[in-house]
Each structure stands twice: as structure tokens, then as C-alpha cells.
PDB file of N, CA, C and O in Angstrom, chain B, residues numbered from 101:
ATOM      1  N   UNK B 101       1.088  -1.029  -0.117  1.00  0.00           N
ATOM      2  CA  UNK B 101      -0.130  -0.381   0.246  1.00  0.00           C
ATOM      3  C   UNK B 101       0.992   1.153   0.081  1.00  0.00           C
ATOM      4  O   UNK B 101       2.172   1.060   0.418  1.00  0.00           O
ATOM      5  N   UNK B 102       0.398   2.525  -0.486  1.00  0.00           N
ATOM      6  CA  UNK B 102       1.109   3.111  -1.200  1.00  0.00           C
ATOM      7  C   UNK B 102       1.046   4.647   0.063  1.00  0.00           C
ATOM      8  O   UNK B 102       0.384   5.582  -0.387  1.00  0.00           O
ATOM      9  N   UNK B 103       1.412   4.791   0.907  1.00  0.00           N
ATOM     10  CA  UNK B 103       0.664   6.114   1.858  1.00  0.00           C
ATOM     11  C   UNK B 103       1.791   7.285   2.161  1.00  0.00           C
ATOM     12  O   UNK B 103       2.989   7.202   1.888  1.00  0.00           O
ATOM     13  N   UNK B 104       1.202   8.254   2.711  1.00  0.00           N
ATOM     14  CA  UNK B 104       1.530   9.450   3.129  1.00  0.00           C
ATOM     15  C   UNK B 104       2.004   9.441   4.742  1.00  0.00           C
ATOM     16  O   UNK B 104       1.146   9.347   5.619  1.00  0.00           O
ATOM     17  N   UNK B 105       3.648   9.563   5.120  1.00  0.00           N
ATOM     18  CA  UNK B 105       3.277   9.814   6.473  1.00  0.00           C
ATOM     19  C   UNK B 105       4.002  11.398   6.647  1.00  0.00           C
ATOM     20  O   UNK B 105       4.674  12.090   5.883  1.00  0.00           O
ATOM     21  N   UNK B 106       3.482  11.589   8.106  1.00  0.00           N
ATOM     22  CA  UNK B 106       2.928  13.006   8.521  1.00  0.00           C
ATOM     23  C   UNK B 106       3.957  12.705  10.142  1.00  0.00           C
ATOM     24  O   UNK B 106       4.107  11.643  10.746  1.00  0.00           O
ATOM     25  N   UNK B 107       4.492  14.021  10.451  1.00  0.00           N
ATOM     26  CA  UNK B 107       5.181  13.418  11.631  1.00  0.00           C
ATOM     27  C   UNK B 107       4.287  14.557  12.604  1.00  0.00           C
ATOM     28  O   UNK B 107       3.435  15.301  12.119  1.00  0.00           O
ATOM     29  N   UNK B 108       4.691  14.533  14.186  1.00  0.00           N
ATOM     30  CA  UNK B 108       4.281  15.223  15.051  1.00  0.00           C
ATOM     31  C   UNK B 108       5.295  15.669  16.079  1.00  0.00           C
ATOM     32  O   UNK B 108       5.892  14.625  16.342  1.00  0.00           O
ATOM     33  N   UNK B 109       5.763  16.526  16.725  1.00  0.00           N
ATOM     34  CA  UNK B 109       6.442  16.479  17.519  1.00  0.00           C
ATOM     35  C   UNK B 109       6.154  17.043  18.940  1.00  0.00           C
ATOM     36  O   UNK B 109       5.863  18.220  19.155  1.00  0.00           O
ATOM     37  N   UNK B 110       6.268  16.065  19.895  1.00  0.00           N
ATOM     38  CA  UNK B 110       5.430  16.381  21.091  1.00  0.00           C
ATOM     39  C   UNK B 110       6.410  16.834  22.206  1.00  0.00           C
ATOM     40  O   UNK B 110       7.498  17.299  21.864  1.00  0.00           O
ATOM     41  N   UNK B 111       6.077  16.721  23.569  1.00  0.00           N
ATOM     42  CA  UNK B 111       6.535  16.776  24.217  1.00  0.00           C
ATOM     43  C   UNK B 111       7.920  15.918  24.991  1.00  0.00           C
ATOM     44  O   UNK B 111       8.102  14.736  24.699  1.00  0.00           O
ATOM     45  N   UNK B 112       8.622  16.452  25.740  1.00  0.00           N
ATOM     46  CA  UNK B 112      10.091  15.706  25.208  1.00  0.00           C
ATOM     47  C   UNK B 112      10.737  15.664  24.238  1.00  0.00           C
ATOM     48  O   UNK B 112      11.822  15.145  24.504  1.00  0.00           O
ATOM     49  N   UNK B 113      10.626  16.037  22.858  1.00  0.00           N
ATOM     50  CA  UNK B 113      11.371  15.223  22.003  1.00  0.00           C
ATOM     51  C   UNK B 113      10.649  13.926  21.244  1.00  0.00           C
ATOM     52  O   UNK B 113      11.121  13.324  20.280  1.00  0.00           O
ATOM     53  N   UNK B 114       9.732  13.723  21.733  1.00  0.00           N
ATOM     54  CA  UNK B 114       9.123  12.777  21.410  1.00  0.00           C
ATOM     55  C   UNK B 114       8.470  12.792  20.282  1.00  0.00           C
ATOM     56  O   UNK B 114       7.790  13.818  20.284  1.00  0.00           O
ATOM     57  N   UNK B 115       8.273  12.059  19.086  1.00  0.00           N
ATOM     58  CA  UNK B 115       7.095  12.256  17.534  1.00  0.00           C
ATOM     59  C   UNK B 115       6.318  11.294  17.846  1.00  0.00           C
ATOM     60  O   UNK B 115       6.559  10.462  18.721  1.00  0.00           O
ATOM     61  N   UNK B 116       5.009  11.353  16.927  1.00  0.00           N
ATOM     62  CA  UNK B 116       4.072   9.980  16.823  1.00  0.00           C
ATOM     63  C   UNK B 116       4.123  10.534  14.880  1.00  0.00           C
ATOM     64  O   UNK B 116       4.417  11.456  14.119  1.00  0.00           O
ATOM     65  N   UNK B 117       3.774   9.624  14.933  1.00  0.00           N
ATOM     66  CA  UNK B 117       3.532   9.287  13.063  1.00  0.00           C
ATOM     67  C   UNK B 117       2.418   9.006  12.552  1.00  0.00           C
ATOM     68  O   UNK B 117       1.791   7.967  12.757  1.00  0.00           O
ATOM     69  N   UNK B 118       2.063   9.986  11.792  1.00  0.00           N
ATOM     70  CA  UNK B 118       0.693   9.295  10.900  1.00  0.00           C
ATOM     71  C   UNK B 118       0.423   8.980  10.050  1.00  0.00           C
ATOM     72  O   UNK B 118       0.486   9.933   9.274  1.00  0.00           O
ATOM     73  N   UNK B 119      -0.126   7.520   9.228  1.00  0.00           N
ATOM     74  CA  UNK B 119      -0.147   7.605   8.279  1.00  0.00           C
ATOM     75  C   UNK B 119      -1.418   7.245   7.152  1.00  0.00           C
ATOM     76  O   UNK B 119      -2.043   6.187   7.074  1.00  0.00           O
ATOM     77  N   UNK B 120      -1.563   8.347   6.404  1.00  0.00           N
ATOM     78  CA  UNK B 120      -3.178   8.141   5.728  1.00  0.00           C
ATOM     79  C   UNK B 120      -2.522   7.432   4.136  1.00  0.00           C
ATOM     80  O   UNK B 120      -1.351   7.466   3.756  1.00  0.00           O
ATOM     81  N   UNK B 121      -3.876   6.737   3.334  1.00  0.00           N
ATOM     82  CA  UNK B 121      -3.203   6.136   2.203  1.00  0.00           C
ATOM     83  C   UNK B 121      -3.419   7.733   1.178  1.00  0.00           C
ATOM     84  O   UNK B 121      -4.103   8.751   1.283  1.00  0.00           O
ATOM     85  N   UNK B 122      -2.366   7.179   0.174  1.00  0.00           N
ATOM     86  CA  UNK B 122      -1.611   7.699  -0.578  1.00  0.00           C
ATOM     87  C   UNK B 122      -2.749   8.729  -1.571  1.00  0.00           C
ATOM     88  O   UNK B 122      -3.641   8.435  -2.366  1.00  0.00           O
ATOM     89  N   UNK B 123      -2.001  10.516  -0.878  1.00  0.00           N
ATOM     90  CA  UNK B 123      -3.013  11.082  -1.790  1.00  0.00           C
ATOM     91  C   UNK B 123      -4.357  12.093  -1.670  1.00  0.00           C
ATOM     92  O   UNK B 123      -4.882  12.988  -2.333  1.00  0.00           O
ATOM     93  N   UNK B 124      -4.641  11.178  -0.040  1.00  0.00           N
ATOM     94  CA  UNK B 124      -5.833  11.147   0.718  1.00  0.00           C
ATOM     95  C   UNK B 124      -5.538  12.453   1.506  1.00  0.00           C
ATOM     96  O   UNK B 124      -4.418  12.628   1.986  1.00  0.00           O
ATOM     97  N   UNK B 125      -6.552  13.394   1.649  1.00  0.00           N
ATOM     98  CA  UNK B 125      -6.419  14.575   3.058  1.00  0.00           C
ATOM     99  C   UNK B 125      -6.657  13.795   4.464  1.00  0.00           C
ATOM    100  O   UNK B 125      -7.368  12.844   4.788  1.00  0.00           O
ATOM    101  N   UNK B 126      -5.779  14.593   5.118  1.00  0.00           N
ATOM    102  CA  UNK B 126      -5.663  14.301   6.755  1.00  0.00           C
ATOM    103  C   UNK B 126      -7.400  14.065   6.524  1.00  0.00           C
ATOM    104  O   UNK B 126      -7.994  14.494   5.535  1.00  0.00           O
ATOM    105  N   UNK B 127      -7.964  13.406   7.490  1.00  0.00           N
ATOM    106  CA  UNK B 127      -8.939  13.108   8.560  1.00  0.00           C
ATOM    107  C   UNK B 127      -9.105  14.475   9.188  1.00  0.00           C
ATOM    108  O   UNK B 127      -8.300  15.037   9.931  1.00  0.00           O
ATOM    109  N   UNK B 128     -10.138  14.867   8.821  1.00  0.00           N
ATOM    110  CA  UNK B 128     -11.022  16.472   9.970  1.00  0.00           C
ATOM    111  C   UNK B 128     -10.512  16.024  11.423  1.00  0.00           C
ATOM    112  O   UNK B 128     -10.181  16.903  12.218  1.00  0.00           O
ATOM    113  N   UNK B 129     -10.474  15.251  11.628  1.00  0.00           N
ATOM    114  CA  UNK B 129     -10.307  14.869  13.299  1.00  0.00           C
ATOM    115  C   UNK B 129      -8.956  14.732  13.622  1.00  0.00           C
ATOM    116  O   UNK B 129      -8.511  14.329  14.697  1.00  0.00           O
ATOM    117  N   UNK B 130      -8.724  14.862  13.261  1.00  0.00           N
ATOM    118  CA  UNK B 130      -6.755  15.198  13.170  1.00  0.00           C
ATOM    119  C   UNK B 130      -5.992  16.592  12.369  1.00  0.00           C
ATOM    120  O   UNK B 130      -4.815  16.931  12.493  1.00  0.00           O
ATOM    121  N   UNK B 131      -7.090  17.282  11.498  1.00  0.00           N
ATOM    122  CA  UNK B 131      -6.358  17.861  10.663  1.00  0.00           C
ATOM    123  C   UNK B 131      -5.684  19.541  11.186  1.00  0.00           C
ATOM    124  O   UNK B 131      -4.880  20.269  10.604  1.00  0.00           O
ATOM    125  N   UNK B 132      -6.601  19.771  12.848  1.00  0.00           N
ATOM    126  CA  UNK B 132      -6.576  20.805  13.487  1.00  0.00           C
ATOM    127  C   UNK B 132      -5.081  20.716  14.092  1.00  0.00           C
ATOM    128  O   UNK B 132      -4.412  21.708  14.380  1.00  0.00           O
ATOM    129  N   UNK B 133      -4.731  19.600  14.215  1.00  0.00           N
ATOM    130  CA  UNK B 133      -3.001  19.219  14.824  1.00  0.00           C
ATOM    131  C   UNK B 133      -1.814  19.507  14.006  1.00  0.00           C
ATOM    132  O   UNK B 133      -1.964  19.431  12.787  1.00  0.00           O
ATOM    133  N   UNK B 134      -0.605  19.839  14.492  1.00  0.00           N
ATOM    134  CA  UNK B 134       0.529  20.328  13.336  1.00  0.00           C
ATOM    135  C   UNK B 134       1.118  19.245  13.068  1.00  0.00           C
ATOM    136  O   UNK B 134       2.320  19.088  13.282  1.00  0.00           O
ATOM    137  N   UNK B 135       0.571  18.602  12.706  1.00  0.00           N
ATOM    138  CA  UNK B 135       1.107  17.526  12.020  1.00  0.00           C
ATOM    139  C   UNK B 135       1.540  17.793  10.496  1.00  0.00           C
ATOM    140  O   UNK B 135       0.759  18.199   9.635  1.00  0.00           O
ATOM    141  N   UNK B 136       3.217  17.439  10.242  1.00  0.00           N
ATOM    142  CA  UNK B 136       4.050  18.139   9.311  1.00  0.00           C
ATOM    143  C   UNK B 136       4.078  16.685   8.172  1.00  0.00           C
ATOM    144  O   UNK B 136       3.818  15.496   8.355  1.00  0.00           O
ATOM    145  N   UNK B 137       4.606  17.613   6.746  1.00  0.00           N
ATOM    146  CA  UNK B 137       4.708  15.992   6.048  1.00  0.00           C
ATOM    147  C   UNK B 137       6.134  15.516   6.431  1.00  0.00           C
ATOM    148  O   UNK B 137       7.093  16.231   6.724  1.00  0.00           O
ATOM    149  N   UNK B 138       6.086  14.306   6.374  1.00  0.00           N
ATOM    150  CA  UNK B 138       7.427  13.696   6.613  1.00  0.00           C
ATOM    151  C   UNK B 138       8.176  12.889   5.463  1.00  0.00           C
ATOM    152  O   UNK B 138       9.344  13.114   5.146  1.00  0.00           O
ATOM    153  N   UNK B 139       7.309  11.854   4.835  1.00  0.00           N
ATOM    154  CA  UNK B 139       7.952  11.273   3.568  1.00  0.00           C
ATOM    155  C   UNK B 139       6.257  10.963   2.790  1.00  0.00           C
ATOM    156  O   UNK B 139       5.354  10.508   3.492  1.00  0.00           O
ATOM    157  N   UNK B 140       6.011  11.311   1.172  1.00  0.00           N
ATOM    158  CA  UNK B 140       4.964  11.024   0.283  1.00  0.00           C
ATOM    159  C   UNK B 140       5.445   9.830  -0.453  1.00  0.00           C
ATOM    160  O   UNK B 140       6.541   9.504  -0.909  1.00  0.00           O
ATOM    161  N   UNK B 141       4.120   9.214  -0.414  1.00  0.00           N
ATOM    162  CA  UNK B 141       3.855   7.912  -1.537  1.00  0.00           C
ATOM    163  C   UNK B 141       5.231   6.655  -1.077  1.00  0.00           C
ATOM    164  O   UNK B 141       6.158   6.186  -1.737  1.00  0.00           O
ATOM    165  N   UNK B 142       4.869   6.493   0.066  1.00  0.00           N
ATOM    166  CA  UNK B 142       5.497   5.354   0.551  1.00  0.00           C
ATOM    167  C   UNK B 142       5.387   3.693   0.523  1.00  0.00           C
ATOM    168  O   UNK B 142       4.278   3.416   0.981  1.00  0.00           O
ATOM    169  N   UNK B 143       5.913   2.807   0.261  1.00  0.00           N
ATOM    170  CA  UNK B 143       5.373   1.636   0.202  1.00  0.00           C
ATOM    171  C   UNK B 143       5.835   1.235   1.539  1.00  0.00           C
ATOM    172  O   UNK B 143       6.892   1.299   2.167  1.00  0.00           O
ATOM    173  N   UNK B 144       4.253   0.654   1.802  1.00  0.00           N
ATOM    174  CA  UNK B 144       3.953   0.180   3.233  1.00  0.00           C
ATOM    175  C   UNK B 144       3.244  -1.056   3.470  1.00  0.00           C
ATOM    176  O   UNK B 144       2.022  -1.163   3.575  1.00  0.00           O
ATOM    177  N   UNK B 145       4.054  -1.933   3.542  1.00  0.00           N
ATOM    178  CA  UNK B 145       3.726  -3.173   3.557  1.00  0.00           C
ATOM    179  C   UNK B 145       3.625  -3.870   4.828  1.00  0.00           C
ATOM    180  O   UNK B 145       4.084  -3.454   5.892  1.00  0.00           O
ATOM    181  N   UNK B 146       2.794  -5.302   4.594  1.00  0.00           N
ATOM    182  CA  UNK B 146       2.591  -6.319   5.875  1.00  0.00           C
ATOM    183  C   UNK B 146       3.558  -7.257   6.079  1.00  0.00           C
ATOM    184  O   UNK B 146       3.301  -8.423   6.377  1.00  0.00           O
ATOM    185  N   UNK B 147       5.206  -6.596   5.862  1.00  0.00           N
ATOM    186  CA  UNK B 147       6.282  -7.194   5.963  1.00  0.00           C
ATOM    187  C   UNK B 147       6.833  -8.086   7.305  1.00  0.00           C
ATOM    188  O   UNK B 147       7.542  -9.092   7.332  1.00  0.00           O
ATOM    189  N   UNK B 148       6.239  -7.333   8.361  1.00  0.00           N
ATOM    190  CA  UNK B 148       6.673  -7.495   9.916  1.00  0.00           C
ATOM    191  C   UNK B 148       7.271  -6.372  10.165  1.00  0.00           C
ATOM    192  O   UNK B 148       7.098  -5.837  11.261  1.00  0.00           O
ATOM    193  N   UNK B 149       7.913  -5.919   9.408  1.00  0.00           N
ATOM    194  CA  UNK B 149       8.742  -4.514   9.747  1.00  0.00           C
ATOM    195  C   UNK B 149       8.086  -3.733  10.664  1.00  0.00           C
ATOM    196  O   UNK B 149       6.887  -3.660  10.397  1.00  0.00           O
ATOM    197  N   UNK B 150       8.428  -3.090  11.693  1.00  0.00           N
ATOM    198  CA  UNK B 150       8.032  -1.926  11.942  1.00  0.00           C
ATOM    199  C   UNK B 150       8.430  -0.351  10.882  1.00  0.00           C
ATOM    200  O   UNK B 150       9.466   0.180  10.480  1.00  0.00           O
ATOM    201  N   UNK B 151       6.760  -0.033  10.754  1.00  0.00           N
ATOM    202  CA  UNK B 151       7.028   1.232   9.421  1.00  0.00           C
ATOM    203  C   UNK B 151       6.838   2.533  11.083  1.00  0.00           C
ATOM    204  O   UNK B 151       6.033   2.545  12.014  1.00  0.00           O
ATOM    205  N   UNK B 152       7.764   3.233  10.804  1.00  0.00           N
ATOM    206  CA  UNK B 152       7.460   5.002  11.078  1.00  0.00           C
ATOM    207  C   UNK B 152       6.880   4.618  12.872  1.00  0.00           C
ATOM    208  O   UNK B 152       5.983   5.349  13.293  1.00  0.00           O
ATOM    209  N   UNK B 153       7.481   3.368  13.941  1.00  0.00           N
ATOM    210  CA  UNK B 153       6.714   3.500  15.044  1.00  0.00           C
ATOM    211  C   UNK B 153       5.544   2.566  15.040  1.00  0.00           C
ATOM    212  O   UNK B 153       4.980   2.354  16.114  1.00  0.00           O
ATOM    213  N   UNK B 154       5.079   1.928  13.838  1.00  0.00           N
ATOM    214  CA  UNK B 154       3.452   1.569  13.624  1.00  0.00           C
ATOM    215  C   UNK B 154       4.203  -0.152  13.084  1.00  0.00           C
ATOM    216  O   UNK B 154       5.016  -0.450  12.209  1.00  0.00           O
ATOM    217  N   UNK B 155       3.549  -0.850  13.960  1.00  0.00           N
ATOM    218  CA  UNK B 155       3.515  -2.193  13.385  1.00  0.00           C
ATOM    219  C   UNK B 155       2.466  -2.470  12.310  1.00  0.00           C
ATOM    220  O   UNK B 155       1.305  -2.097  12.475  1.00  0.00           O
ATOM    221  N   UNK B 156       2.768  -2.969  11.465  1.00  0.00           N
ATOM    222  CA  UNK B 156       1.911  -3.471  10.209  1.00  0.00           C
ATOM    223  C   UNK B 156       0.568  -3.835  10.040  1.00  0.00           C
ATOM    224  O   UNK B 156      -0.187  -3.615   9.093  1.00  0.00           O
ATOM    225  N   UNK B 157       0.329  -4.589  11.394  1.00  0.00           N
ATOM    226  CA  UNK B 157      -0.783  -5.244  11.395  1.00  0.00           C
ATOM    227  C   UNK B 157      -1.896  -4.024  11.503  1.00  0.00           C
ATOM    228  O   UNK B 157      -2.914  -3.683  10.902  1.00  0.00           O
ATOM    229  N   UNK B 158      -0.761  -3.368  13.108  1.00  0.00           N
ATOM    230  CA  UNK B 158      -1.868  -2.540  13.805  1.00  0.00           C
ATOM    231  C   UNK B 158      -2.355  -1.621  12.927  1.00  0.00           C
ATOM    232  O   UNK B 158      -3.533  -1.276  12.840  1.00  0.00           O
ATOM    233  N   UNK B 159      -1.289  -1.162  12.170  1.00  0.00           N
ATOM    234  CA  UNK B 159      -1.595   0.467  11.315  1.00  0.00           C
ATOM    235  C   UNK B 159      -2.593  -0.261  10.117  1.00  0.00           C
ATOM    236  O   UNK B 159      -3.593   0.436   9.941  1.00  0.00           O
ATOM    237  N   UNK B 160      -2.571  -1.508   9.236  1.00  0.00           N
ATOM    238  CA  UNK B 160      -3.540  -1.772   8.549  1.00  0.00           C
ATOM    239  C   UNK B 160      -4.756  -2.058   9.152  1.00  0.00           C
ATOM    240  O   UNK B 160      -5.627  -1.997   8.283  1.00  0.00           O
ATOM    241  N   UNK B 161      -5.351  -2.421  10.533  1.00  0.00           N
ATOM    242  CA  UNK B 161      -6.206  -2.132  11.268  1.00  0.00           C
ATOM    243  C   UNK B 161      -7.164  -0.733  11.155  1.00  0.00           C
ATOM    244  O   UNK B 161      -8.261  -0.347  10.750  1.00  0.00           O
ATOM    245  N   UNK B 162      -6.166  -0.359  11.689  1.00  0.00           N
ATOM    246  CA  UNK B 162      -6.327   1.223  12.031  1.00  0.00           C
ATOM    247  C   UNK B 162      -7.290   2.002  10.896  1.00  0.00           C
ATOM    248  O   UNK B 162      -8.365   2.590  11.015  1.00  0.00           O
ATOM    249  N   UNK B 163      -6.461   1.755   9.798  1.00  0.00           N
ATOM    250  CA  UNK B 163      -6.507   2.464   8.194  1.00  0.00           C
ATOM    251  C   UNK B 163      -7.963   1.770   8.075  1.00  0.00           C
ATOM    252  O   UNK B 163      -8.902   2.461   7.681  1.00  0.00           O
ATOM    253  N   UNK B 164      -8.190   0.213   8.462  1.00  0.00           N
ATOM    254  CA  UNK B 164      -9.443   0.378   7.709  1.00  0.00           C
ATOM    255  C   UNK B 164     -10.815   0.472   8.303  1.00  0.00           C
ATOM    256  O   UNK B 164     -11.968   0.501   7.871  1.00  0.00           O
ATOM    257  N   UNK B 165      -9.759   0.536  10.381  1.00  0.00           N
ATOM    258  CA  UNK B 165     -11.413   1.138  10.917  1.00  0.00           C
ATOM    259  C   UNK B 165     -11.749   2.458  10.935  1.00  0.00           C
ATOM    260  O   UNK B 165     -12.872   2.878  11.211  1.00  0.00           O
ATOM    261  N   UNK B 166     -10.540   3.307  10.567  1.00  0.00           N
ATOM    262  CA  UNK B 166     -10.786   5.097  10.665  1.00  0.00           C
ATOM    263  C   UNK B 166     -10.191   5.729   9.099  1.00  0.00           C
ATOM    264  O   UNK B 166     -10.697   6.810   8.798  1.00  0.00           O
ATOM    265  N   UNK B 167      -9.292   5.224   8.209  1.00  0.00           N
ATOM    266  CA  UNK B 167      -8.992   5.713   7.454  1.00  0.00           C
ATOM    267  C   UNK B 167      -7.653   6.140   7.570  1.00  0.00           C
ATOM    268  O   UNK B 167      -7.044   6.681   6.647  1.00  0.00           O
ATOM    269  N   UNK B 168      -7.068   5.850   8.963  1.00  0.00           N
ATOM    270  CA  UNK B 168      -5.348   6.326   8.765  1.00  0.00           C
ATOM    271  C   UNK B 168      -4.887   5.864  10.103  1.00  0.00           C
ATOM    272  O   UNK B 168      -5.754   5.957  10.972  1.00  0.00           O
ATOM    273  N   UNK B 169      -3.796   5.413  10.465  1.00  0.00           N
ATOM    274  CA  UNK B 169      -3.319   5.040  11.739  1.00  0.00           C
ATOM    275  C   UNK B 169      -2.016   5.900  12.246  1.00  0.00           C
ATOM    276  O   UNK B 169      -1.237   6.472  11.483  1.00  0.00           O
ATOM    277  N   UNK B 170      -1.923   5.883  13.726  1.00  0.00           N
ATOM    278  CA  UNK B 170      -1.541   6.659  14.055  1.00  0.00           C
ATOM    279  C   UNK B 170      -0.705   6.049  15.571  1.00  0.00           C
ATOM    280  O   UNK B 170      -1.114   5.359  16.505  1.00  0.00           O
ATOM    281  N   UNK B 171       0.583   6.661  15.279  1.00  0.00           N
ATOM    282  CA  UNK B 171       1.971   6.125  16.492  1.00  0.00           C
ATOM    283  C   UNK B 171       0.582   5.586  17.869  1.00  0.00           C
ATOM    284  O   UNK B 171      -0.540   6.092  17.843  1.00  0.00           O
ATOM    285  N   UNK B 172       0.935   4.681  18.775  1.00  0.00           N
ATOM    286  CA  UNK B 172       0.184   4.793  20.162  1.00  0.00           C
ATOM    287  C   UNK B 172       1.466   5.581  21.346  1.00  0.00           C
ATOM    288  O   UNK B 172       2.695   5.533  21.400  1.00  0.00           O
ATOM    289  N   UNK B 173       0.799   6.011  21.858  1.00  0.00           N
ATOM    290  CA  UNK B 173       1.628   6.905  23.154  1.00  0.00           C
ATOM    291  C   UNK B 173       2.886   6.462  23.495  1.00  0.00           C
ATOM    292  O   UNK B 173       3.890   7.153  23.329  1.00  0.00           O
ATOM    293  N   UNK B 174       2.899   4.777  24.204  1.00  0.00           N
ATOM    294  CA  UNK B 174       3.748   4.120  24.062  1.00  0.00           C
ATOM    295  C   UNK B 174       4.763   3.566  23.085  1.00  0.00           C
ATOM    296  O   UNK B 174       5.653   2.755  23.337  1.00  0.00           O
ATOM    297  N   UNK B 175       4.468   4.164  21.885  1.00  0.00           N
ATOM    298  CA  UNK B 175       5.197   3.815  20.624  1.00  0.00           C
ATOM    299  C   UNK B 175       5.968   5.066  20.344  1.00  0.00           C
ATOM    300  O   UNK B 175       7.070   5.093  19.795  1.00  0.00           O
ATOM    301  N   UNK B 176       5.258   6.152  20.792  1.00  0.00           N
ATOM    302  CA  UNK B 176       6.224   7.500  20.217  1.00  0.00           C
ATOM    303  C   UNK B 176       7.884   7.612  20.423  1.00  0.00           C
ATOM    304  O   UNK B 176       8.123   7.339  21.599  1.00  0.00           O
ATOM    305  N   UNK B 177       8.885   7.863  19.824  1.00  0.00           N
ATOM    306  CA  UNK B 177      10.003   7.562  19.813  1.00  0.00           C
ATOM    307  C   UNK B 177      10.687   8.991  19.308  1.00  0.00           C
ATOM    308  O   UNK B 177      10.209   9.675  18.403  1.00  0.00           O
ATOM    309  N   UNK B 178      11.865   9.313  20.040  1.00  0.00           N
ATOM    310  CA  UNK B 178      12.747  10.316  19.820  1.00  0.00           C
ATOM    311  C   UNK B 178      12.850  11.206  18.231  1.00  0.00           C
ATOM    312  O   UNK B 178      12.481  10.656  17.193  1.00  0.00           O
ATOM    313  N   UNK B 179      13.157  11.998  18.242  1.00  0.00           N
ATOM    314  CA  UNK B 179      13.074  12.542  16.358  1.00  0.00           C
ATOM    315  C   UNK B 179      14.420  12.021  15.742  1.00  0.00           C
ATOM    316  O   UNK B 179      15.551  12.408  16.036  1.00  0.00           O
ATOM    317  N   UNK B 180      14.195  11.413  15.161  1.00  0.00           N
ATOM    318  CA  UNK B 180      15.538  10.713  14.236  1.00  0.00           C
ATOM    319  C   UNK B 180      15.930   9.147  14.130  1.00  0.00           C
ATOM    320  O   UNK B 180      16.677   8.538  13.364  1.00  0.00           O
ATOM    321  N   UNK B 181      15.063   8.722  15.291  1.00  0.00           N
ATOM    322  CA  UNK B 181      15.216   7.432  15.667  1.00  0.00           C
ATOM    323  C   UNK B 181      14.458   6.450  15.027  1.00  0.00           C
ATOM    324  O   UNK B 181      14.325   5.251  15.273  1.00  0.00           O
ATOM    325  N   UNK B 182      13.911   7.278  14.030  1.00  0.00           N
ATOM    326  CA  UNK B 182      12.865   6.134  13.138  1.00  0.00           C
ATOM    327  C   UNK B 182      14.201   5.230  11.812  1.00  0.00           C
ATOM    328  O   UNK B 182      15.271   5.387  11.223  1.00  0.00           O
ATOM    329  N   UNK B 183      12.989   4.239  12.045  1.00  0.00           N
ATOM    330  CA  UNK B 183      13.187   3.379  10.283  1.00  0.00           C
ATOM    331  C   UNK B 183      12.219   3.015   9.333  1.00  0.00           C
ATOM    332  O   UNK B 183      12.559   2.479   8.278  1.00  0.00           O
TER     333      UNK B 183
END
């Protein structure tokens, strides 16, 4: 699946990531938050590999339920520690 990835820096330099299917607008419930484009047109697959702190199965479930996936509070990471 092709996605667009957004990043938000929070307290203690922790970052959350938001993944939206490629070229889809930010959902209204998150549009008022300060999300910055991190990467566009990214291959996001169920390879078992974590993408932007998001576990693939969880991310695909979130996208199916609400149209986007977002980092869980416990999965936030320091800026620059993303793979």
C-alpha cells in the first residue's frame, strides 16, 4: 500500500507518526493538529517490519477502521530514531 507519512513533535522531543493512504486528505479529526509532511508515496507493507513506529498489522487495522493509522502513546520515539 502506498501511504503518506506525517510527523508531529510532542513533549520531551517525542514524535508521533500518522499514516494516510497516498494522496488522501488528512482526516478532519486530526487536521487541526500540527502534523508536518515526513515522507510521501511510501511503500507500507505487511512485512513484519515496523514502519515509523507503527506495527504493520495494527496500522492496517487502524486504516481499515478509521482511514488512517497513528502511533500509540507508548510507541512514540525521539526525533531521528525512526526506521
